[in-house]
C-alpha positions in Angstrom: 15.5 -13.5 -2.2 14.2 -11.7 0.9 11.5 -14.0 2.5 10.1 -11.2 4.6 9.3 -9.0 1.6 8.0 -12.0 -0.3 5.7 -12.8 2.6 4.4 -9.2 3.1 4.1 -8.6 -0.7 2.2 -11.8 -1.2 -0.1 -11.1 1.8 -0.9 -7.6 0.4 -1.7 -9.1 -2.9 -3.9 -11.7 -1.4 -5.9 -9.2 0.5 -6.0 -6.8 -2.5 -7.7 -9.6 -4.7 -10.1 -10.3 -1.9 -11.0 -6.7 -1.4 -11.2 -6.1 -5.1 -13.7 -8.9 -5.4 -15.5 -7.7 -2.3 -15.8 -4.2 -3.7 -17.0 -5.5 -7.2 -19.5 -8.0 -5.8 -20.4 -7.0 -2.3 -20.2 -3.2 -2.2 -21.3 -2.3 -5.7 -25.0 -2.5 -4.7 -24.6 -0.5 -1.4 -22.0 2.1 -2.2 -22.4 5.3 -4.3 -20.2 5.2 -7.4 -17.8 7.7 -6.0 -17.2 5.7 -2.8 -16.8 2.5 -4.9 -14.2 4.3 -7.1 -12.4 5.3 -4.0 -12.4 1.6 -2.8 -11.0 0.5 -6.1 -8.3 3.2 -5.9 -7.2 1.7 -2.6 -7.2 -1.8 -4.1 -5.1 -0.6 -7.0 -2.5 1.1 -4.8 -2.3 -2.0 -2.5 -1.9 -4.2 -5.5 0.8 -2.0 -7.0 2.8 -1.8 -3.7 2.4 -5.6 -3.1 4.2 -6.1 -6.3 6.7 -3.5 -5.3 7.5 -5.6 -2.2 8.1 -8.6 -4.5 10.5 -6.4 -6.5 12.3 -5.4 -3.4 12.6 -9.1 -2.6 14.1 -9.8 -5.9 16.7 -7.1 -5.2 17.9 -8.8 -2.0 21.5 -9.4 -2.2 22.0 -6.5 -4.5 20.5 -3.9 -2.2 22.1 -3.3 1.3 19.9 -4.9 4.0 19.4 -1.6 5.8 18.1 0.0 2.6 15.9 -3.0 1.9 14.4 -2.7 5.4 13.7 1.0 5.0 12.0 0.5 1.6 10.0 -2.5 2.9 8.8 -0.5 6.0 7.9 2.6 3.9 5.8 0.6 1.5 4.1 -1.3 4.3 3.3 1.8 6.3 2.2 3.6 3.1 -0.3 0.7 2.4 -1.6 0.7 5.9 -2.1 4.4 6.1 -3.0 5.3 2.5 -5.1 2.2 1.5 -6.4 1.5 5.0 -7.7 5.1 5.4 -9.4 5.0 1.9 -11.0 1.7 2.7 -12.5 3.2 5.9 -13.3 6.5 4.3 -15.1 5.0 1.3 -17.3 2.8 3.5 -17.9 5.4 6.4 -21.5 5.9 5.6 -22.2 2.1 5.5 -20.2 1.5 8.6 -21.4 4.4 10.6 -17.9 5.9 10.9 -18.8 9.2 9.3 -17.2 11.1 12.2 -13.8 9.5 11.4 -13.4 11.5 8.3 -11.6 14.4 10.1 -9.2 11.9 11.6 -8.7 9.6 8.6 -8.5 12.4 6.0 -5.0 13.6 7.1 -3.7 10.0 7.4 -4.2 9.4 3.6 -1.6 11.7 2.5 0.8 10.5 5.2 0.5 7.1 3.6 1.3 8.6 0.2 4.3 10.3 1.7 5.5 6.8 2.9 5.2 5.5 -0.6 7.3 8.4 -1.9 9.8 7.8 0.8 10.2 4.2 0.0 10.5 4.6 -3.8 12.7 7.6 -3.3 15.1 5.7 -1.0 15.3 2.9 -3.6 16.0 5.5 -6.3 18.7 7.1 -4.2 20.3 3.8 -3.3 20.3 2.6 -7.0 21.8 6.0 -8.1 24.6 5.8 -5.6 25.7 2.6 -7.0 28.4 2.2 -4.4 25.7 1.2 -2.0 24.6 -1.7 -4.2 26.3 -5.0 -3.9 
C-alpha cells in the first residue's frame, strides 16, 4: 500500500468531515442557502477524492509508480483548486473577500480539469494493461 496516498487521502477525509460539520452547524445560520449548497458541494468533492486517493493507495504494486504519482498529484491539485476555491467563493460575503470572485472563479474549473486528468490517467493506465504490474 502506498503510504503517501493513504496519508493524503485520510487527511483530506478528516478535513472534509470537519468542514461538513462546520458547514452544517456553523455556517448554516450565517450563509444563504445557495452559498451553503456550494460549501456542501466542495465537501462532497473533497470526500470523494479523498476516497479516490485511498483507492490509488490500494492499487500500489499494481499501478506503475510514475502513474501512481501522476494520479495522486492530479487529485490533490484538483481538490486544492476546485474545493478550495469553492470554499472561499461560498464564504466570500462573510469573509469580506467578494473581490476575489474574479480571480477564484476561473480556478474552480482548473481544479475540475485536474480531477479529469487524474481519473483519465488511471483509466488509460488500466486499459493499457501492459503498464499494470
